[in-house]
C-alpha positions in Angstrom: 33.8 58.2 -31.5 32.0 61.6 -31.0 34.0 63.8 -28.6 32.0 65.2 -25.6 31.3 68.8 -25.6 33.1 70.9 -22.8 31.5 73.3 -20.6 33.7 76.3 -19.6 32.2 76.4 -16.0 30.2 73.9 -14.1 26.7 74.3 -13.3 26.3 74.8 -9.4 23.2 74.6 -7.4 21.4 77.4 -9.3 22.7 78.4 -12.7 26.0 78.2 -14.8 28.5 80.1 -12.8 32.0 81.5 -13.4 32.9 80.6 -9.8 34.7 77.4 -9.3 34.9 76.0 -5.8 32.7 76.0 -2.6 30.8 79.4 -2.5 29.3 79.0 1.0 30.7 80.5 4.1 34.1 78.9 4.9 34.5 77.3 8.2 36.5 79.1 11.0 40.1 78.2 11.5 39.4 77.0 15.2 36.5 74.4 15.3 35.7 71.5 17.2 33.1 69.3 15.7 31.4 68.3 19.1 31.5 71.8 20.4 29.9 72.9 17.1 26.9 70.6 17.8 26.6 70.6 21.4 28.2 73.6 23.2 25.7 76.2 24.6 24.3 78.4 22.0 21.2 80.6 21.5 19.6 77.8 19.4 20.4 75.3 22.1 18.6 76.3 25.4 20.0 74.1 28.1 16.5 72.7 29.3 15.5 72.0 25.7 15.2 68.2 24.7 18.1 67.3 22.4 17.6 63.7 22.3 14.6 61.3 22.9 15.1 57.5 22.9 12.0 55.3 22.3 12.3 51.6 23.3 8.5 50.8 23.2 6.1 52.8 21.2 3.2 51.7 23.5 5.0 53.1 26.6 3.5 56.3 28.2 7.0 57.9 28.5 10.2 57.7 26.5 13.1 55.4 27.8 15.4 58.3 27.8 15.2 62.1 27.4 18.4 64.2 27.2 18.3 68.0 27.4 21.0 70.0 25.6 22.4 70.9 29.1 22.6 67.1 30.1 24.0 66.1 26.7 26.7 68.8 26.8 27.7 67.8 30.3 27.8 64.0 29.6 29.9 64.4 26.5 32.4 66.5 28.3 32.5 64.0 31.2 33.3 61.2 28.6 36.0 63.5 27.1 37.5 64.1 30.7 37.5 60.3 31.2 39.1 59.5 28.0 41.8 62.4 28.5 42.5 60.9 31.9 44.1 57.9 30.3 46.8 60.0 29.0 46.3 59.0 25.3 48.2 61.4 22.8 46.0 64.0 21.0 44.7 62.4 17.7 44.6 58.8 18.9 42.4 56.5 17.2 39.5 54.9 19.3 37.4 52.2 17.9 33.8 52.1 18.8 31.9 48.8 18.7 28.6 49.4 20.5 25.1 48.3 20.0 21.9 50.6 19.4 22.4 52.6 22.6 22.6 56.3 23.4 26.1 55.4 24.8 27.2 55.3 21.2 26.9 59.1 20.5 28.2 59.9 23.9 31.3 58.0 23.2 31.6 59.2 19.6 31.1 63.1 20.5 33.1 62.6 23.7 36.0 61.4 21.9 35.9 64.4 19.5 35.4 66.7 22.3 38.7 65.6 23.8 40.7 65.8 20.4 40.7 62.0 19.9 39.6 60.3 16.7 36.6 57.9 17.0 36.0 55.1 14.5 32.4 54.1 14.6 31.8 50.5 13.6 28.8 48.2 13.2 28.2 45.9 16.1 27.5 43.1 13.6 31.1 42.9 12.6 32.8 39.5 13.3 35.9 39.4 15.6 38.1 39.1 12.5 36.5 42.1 10.8 36.8 44.2 14.0 40.5 43.1 14.5 41.3 44.2 10.8 39.9 47.7 11.5 41.7 48.0 14.9 45.1 46.9 13.3 44.8 49.0 10.1 43.7 52.2 12.0 46.4 51.6 14.6 43.8 52.3 17.3 45.0 52.5 21.0 41.7 51.8 22.6 38.5 49.8 21.8 35.2 50.6 23.4 33.1 47.6 23.2 30.0 46.3 24.8 30.5 42.6 23.6 33.7 41.5 25.0 33.6 38.3 22.9 33.5 40.4 19.8 37.0 41.8 20.9 38.4 38.3 21.5 40.7 38.7 18.4 42.3 42.1 19.4 45.9 42.2 19.9 47.2 42.4 23.4 48.6 45.9 22.9 45.2 47.5 22.4 43.5 48.7 25.4 39.7 47.5 25.9 36.9 49.2 27.7 33.9 47.1 28.3 30.5 47.9 29.7 31.5 48.8 33.2 34.5 51.0 31.9 32.0 52.7 29.3 29.5 53.5 32.2 32.5 54.9 34.3 33.3 57.3 31.4 29.6 58.5 31.2 29.5 59.0 35.0 33.0 60.4 35.3 33.3 62.7 38.2 34.7 65.7 36.3 34.0 67.3 33.0 36.5 69.1 30.7 36.1 71.8 28.2 36.1 71.1 24.5 39.5 70.8 23.3 40.8 73.6 20.8 41.1 72.0 17.6 41.8 73.2 14.0 39.1 72.9 11.5 41.4 70.7 9.4 42.4 68.5 12.2 41.3 64.8 12.0 37.9 64.3 13.8 36.7 60.8 13.0 37.5 57.9 10.8 35.0 55.7 9.1 35.7 52.3 7.3 33.7 51.8 4.1 33.8 49.1 1.5 36.0 50.0 -1.5 37.3 48.4 -4.5 39.7 46.1 -2.8 39.2 43.0 -0.7 39.5 45.1 2.6 37.4 48.1 3.8 39.3 51.4 3.6 39.4 54.2 6.2 37.9 57.6 5.3 39.3 60.4 7.4 37.1 63.4 8.1 38.2 66.7 9.7 36.4 68.8 12.3 35.1 71.0 9.4 33.1 68.1 8.3 30.2 69.3 10.4 30.4 72.7 9.0 30.6 71.1 5.6 27.1 69.6 6.2 25.5 73.1 6.4 24.5 73.0 2.8 22.2 70.2 3.7 20.2 72.2 6.1 18.1 73.9 3.5 19.4 72.1 0.5 17.7 68.8 1.8 16.2 69.0 5.2 14.6 72.4 5.2 15.4 72.2 9.1 14.5 74.6 11.9 15.2 74.6 15.6 11.6 73.8 16.1 11.9 70.6 14.1 11.8 67.0 15.8 13.7 64.7 13.7 13.1 60.9 13.7 15.7 58.8 12.1 15.0 55.2 11.3 18.5 54.0 11.8 20.5 52.7 14.6 22.9 54.9 16.7 26.0 53.2 15.3 25.2 54.0 11.7 27.0 56.9 10.1 23.8 57.9 8.3 22.2 58.3 11.8 25.3 60.0 13.3 25.0 62.6 10.6 21.5 63.2 9.5 19.8 62.0 12.8 22.1 63.5 15.4 24.9 66.0 14.2 22.6 68.1 12.1 19.6 68.3 14.3 21.8 69.3 17.2 23.8 71.9 15.2 20.4 73.6 14.6 19.0 73.3 17.9 16.4 70.7 16.8 15.4 67.6 18.7 16.7 64.3 17.6 14.7 61.0 18.1 16.0 57.5 17.8 13.8 54.3 18.2 15.7 51.3 19.7 12.8 48.7 19.7 11.6 46.0 17.4 11.5 47.7 13.9 8.6 46.4 11.9 7.3 48.7 9.1 3.9 49.3 10.8 5.6 50.8 13.8 6.9 54.0 12.1 3.6 56.0 11.6 2.7 55.3 15.2 6.1 56.5 16.3 5.9 59.7 14.1 2.4 60.4 15.8 3.6 59.5 19.4 6.8 61.7 19.1 5.3 64.5 17.1 8.1 64.2 14.6 8.2 66.8 11.8 11.0 65.2 9.7 11.4 61.5 9.1 14.6 60.1 7.5 15.0 56.5 6.3 16.4 54.4 3.4 14.0 54.0 0.3 13.5 50.4 1.1 12.0 51.2 4.5 9.5 53.7 2.9 8.4 51.2 0.5 7.8 48.7 3.4 5.7 51.3 5.3 3.5 51.9 2.3 3.0 48.2 1.9 2.4 47.1 5.4 1.5 50.2 7.4 -1.8 52.0 7.8 -1.2 55.4 6.3 -3.3 58.2 4.9 -3.1 62.0 4.7 -5.1 62.2 8.0 -2.3 60.5 9.9 1.0 61.8 11.2 -0.3 65.4 11.4 2.9 66.9 12.6 5.1 65.3 9.8 6.2 68.0 7.2 8.2 65.7 4.9 10.5 62.7 4.7 14.1 62.3 3.6 15.6 59.3 1.7 19.2 58.3 1.0 21.6 55.3 0.8 20.3 53.5 -2.3 18.3 54.2 -5.5 14.7 54.5 -4.9 12.1 53.0 -7.4 10.6 55.8 -9.7 7.1 55.3 -8.4 8.1 55.6 -4.7 7.8 59.5 -4.6 4.3 59.5 -6.1 3.0 56.7 -4.0 4.2 58.3 -0.8 2.8 61.6 -1.7 -0.6 60.1 -2.6 -0.8 57.9 0.4 0.6 60.5 3.0 -0.1 63.8 1.5 3.6 64.8 2.2 6.6 65.3 0.1 9.6 62.8 -0.1 13.0 64.5 -0.8 16.0 62.3 -2.0 19.8 63.0 -1.7 22.9 61.4 -3.2 25.9 60.9 -1.0 29.0 59.0 -0.2 31.2 58.4 2.7 33.8 60.7 1.6 31.4 63.9 1.9 27.9 62.7 2.9 25.1 64.0 0.8 25.8 66.7 -1.8 23.1 66.6 -4.4 19.4 66.6 -3.3 15.9 67.9 -3.6 14.3 69.9 -0.7 11.4 72.1 0.1 13.1 74.8 -1.9 14.3 72.5 -4.7 11.3 70.7 -6.2 11.7 67.2 -7.4 12.2 66.7 -11.0 11.4 63.1 -12.2 14.4 61.0 -13.3 16.8 63.2 -11.3 18.2 63.1 -7.7 18.1 66.9 -7.4 20.6 69.8 -7.6 23.9 70.5 -6.1 23.1 71.8 -2.5 23.6 75.5 -1.9 27.4 76.5 -2.1 28.6 73.4 -3.5 30.4 73.3 -6.9 29.4 70.1 -8.8 30.3 69.1 -12.4 30.5 66.1 -14.6 33.8 65.1 -16.0 34.7 62.5 -18.6 35.0 59.0 -17.5 38.3 58.5 -19.4 40.5 61.6 -18.1 40.6 65.3 -17.8 39.3 67.9 -15.5 37.2 70.1 -17.5 33.6 70.0 -17.0 31.3 68.4 -19.6 28.3 70.3 -21.1 24.8 69.6 -20.0 23.4 66.4 -21.5 26.8 64.7 -21.5 27.1 61.8 -19.2 30.2 61.1 -17.1 31.6 61.1 -13.5 30.0 63.3 -10.9 32.8 65.5 -9.4 33.0 67.6 -6.3 35.3 70.6 -6.0 38.0 69.9 -3.5 37.3 73.3 -1.7 34.1 71.8 -0.2 34.6 71.8 3.5 32.7 68.6 3.8 35.1 66.6 1.7 37.3 64.1 3.5 40.8 64.7 4.4 41.9 61.4 2.5 41.9 57.7 2.7 43.8 56.3 5.6 47.1 54.7 4.4 45.7 54.4 0.9 47.7 56.9 -1.2 47.2 55.0 -4.4 43.5 54.9 -4.0 43.4 58.5 -2.9 45.3 59.6 -6.0 42.8 57.8 -8.1 39.9 60.0 -7.0 41.6 63.3 -7.6 41.3 65.1 -10.9 43.1 68.5 -10.5 40.8 70.6 -8.4 38.0 67.9 -8.4 37.2 64.7 -6.4 35.6 62.0 -8.3 34.1 59.2 -6.1 33.0 56.8 -8.9 29.3 57.9 -9.3 28.1 58.3 -12.8 25.7 61.1 -13.7 24.3 63.6 -16.3 23.5 67.1 -15.6 20.6 69.1 -17.4 20.5 72.7 -18.3 18.7 73.5 -15.1 21.3 71.9 -12.9 19.4 68.8 -12.0 21.5 65.6 -11.9 20.4 62.1 -12.9 22.4 59.3 -11.2 23.4 56.6 -13.7 25.1 54.1 -11.2 28.6 53.6 -10.4 31.8 53.3 -12.3 33.5 50.8 -10.0 32.3 47.8 -8.6 30.9 48.8 -5.3 27.5 47.3 -4.7 24.6 49.1 -2.9 22.2 46.6 -1.6 19.5 47.0 1.1 21.1 50.5 1.9 24.6 49.3 2.5 27.8 49.8 0.4 29.5 46.4 -0.2 32.7 45.6 -1.9 32.1 42.4 -3.7 35.8 41.5 -3.5 35.5 41.4 0.3 32.8 38.9 0.0 34.5 36.8 -2.7 37.7 36.6 -0.7 35.7 34.8 2.0 33.7 32.5 -0.1 36.6 31.3 -2.1 38.2 29.9 1.1 35.4 27.3 1.2 36.9 23.9 0.1 34.2 23.2 -2.4 34.3 26.7 -4.2 36.6 27.0 -7.2 35.5 30.6 -8.2 33.2 33.2 -6.9 31.8 36.6 -8.2 29.2 38.7 -6.4 26.6 41.1 -8.1 23.7 42.9 -7.1 20.4 41.6 -8.2 17.1 43.5 -8.5 14.6 41.1 -7.0 11.6 43.6 -7.1 11.2 47.2 -7.9 13.6 49.1 -5.9 14.8 46.2 -3.8 18.3 45.0 -4.5 20.3 42.1 -2.9 23.6 40.8 -2.9 24.0 37.4 -4.9 27.0 35.1 -5.0 27.7 33.3 -8.3 29.7 30.1 -7.6 31.7 27.8 -9.8 32.0 24.6 -7.7 35.2 22.4 -7.5 32.9 19.5 -8.5 30.2 20.7 -10.8 28.4 17.2 -10.3 28.3 17.7 -6.5 28.2 21.5 -5.5 28.0 22.5 -1.9 24.6 23.2 -0.4 23.4 26.8 -0.3 22.9 26.8 3.5 26.4 25.6 4.0 27.8 28.5 1.9 25.5 31.1 3.7 26.5 29.7 7.0 30.2 29.9 6.1 29.9 33.5 5.0 27.9 34.4 8.0 30.7 33.1 10.4 33.1 35.4 8.7 31.3 38.4 7.5 28.9 41.0 9.0 25.2 40.0 8.3 24.7 43.0 5.9 27.8 41.8 3.8 26.4 38.2 3.5 24.8 37.2 0.1 21.2 36.7 0.2 21.2 34.2 -2.7 23.6 31.7 -4.1 23.7 30.7 -7.8 25.8 28.0 -9.2 27.3 28.4 -12.8 29.8 26.6 -15.1 32.1 29.6 -15.4 32.1 33.2 -14.6 31.6 35.8 -17.4 34.9 37.7 -18.0 36.4 40.3 -20.3 39.3 39.5 -22.6 41.5 40.9 -19.9 40.1 38.6 -17.3 38.0 41.1 -15.4 34.6 39.7 -14.1 31.6 41.1 -16.1 29.4 41.9 -13.1 27.1 43.9 -15.3 26.1 40.6 -17.0 25.5 38.9 -13.7 23.4 41.8 -12.4 21.2 41.7 -15.3 20.2 38.1 -14.9 16.5 38.0 -14.1 16.5 34.1 -14.2 19.5 31.8 -13.6 22.1 31.9 -16.4 22.3 29.2 -18.9 24.1 26.1 -17.2 23.4 27.5 -13.8 21.5 26.4 -10.9 19.8 28.3 -8.0 20.0 26.5 -4.7 
């Protein structure tokens, strides 16, 4: 087998460099993430709108408008209310809230007080929420649906709607707690390569580590108005939709109404948004169902996409139909985005973009070693561990953490190839994590639920591309009795009662046996490539 060529130094965001490691400005030792985003500063005048919440696009006025002064005060009131409980510094607080402005107030308020919030989806089932609470050793859960918290242990305190409103209206406010840039700031749970989600711990420096995105992806200024298509409780929204606009003194806009594709151009026009962020699937739906042309959305400068691989023709169609550019980014829970195109990094067909300014990115061999490969050699995309945006580690998962460390490099499982100009093409993932409809899903987690069904002998999940750029999760089932398999509706209902909606398979296929390697490992790649049901299989 031909041995891969080695590159003495990795290619960074511009050219081959002798410098290994993050080359941007390092974070200050004293840093509180919430203060970095919201404390009074020249780019954040107290009377400037920081957050606009729209519930109805036809309404004459927004549902909520928060100025920077009001937001700063509200977050510090939440911080004071949480501190009054007497929780130790660093205590974990699980947030299980819907699409409401209370979510960022609780999130940043907990960070302001030196606690560690854990944002979760309101779609989690009681058992899924209970797992996160137990695994994180959380001391408090803030939840607007008390039924969802029914499975919580009795030693965990619960704040419902009334307690949450009391926090927001707490009679006192506190200063932002003095924290170190390396202190834990928040913990997020993401699908991994095991049957249970794993916690990713981020430090306060994570906000500083997002600075390469400012011009390396967004091209953001304090005058921008950023409309994010996600919900408040999504980490993509918390970062790109709130943290970064606020750090730059821009205005963040969130829509909480019914989200049909046709509403977004109207929202962009109504709110005078200048930057729009969404997953590629939504951009495609807008182009298909909404009325767009270059004369519409006059304030929009460009749009941003991340979260899943876009179809190749999406960029050209968006630009042709809207007259604006579309900039893509590649990221992961462990660092957020780190490779992208931007107003200063022109898109190159077939690639995601370049390493964002200051980041040190290399391609390493899939097998072993920590020496960067030469341009043109495919391998694992690696991020230098000096990057301030990189996670502190995995919560109580030392083996999984050790598996992603290669000397001075972090390898998260994404495969890629870098060309001589530093542009990187994404070649998929080395592990089994599935990206479907913008979500990262561990197939093992779904399989562990479905095999509990009394009529299921074996199960394997894989991603199926059902149309250009649209991928869904499909469950391949070996029935206990092949002559009388369970009904598809029964299996979907079984999954829905035990999994969040985004983790549930969208399609069920019955097969005689699962394709496996000689070592017994499921060959998901074979399942994913099936455009039609496999031989001896049945779709129901």
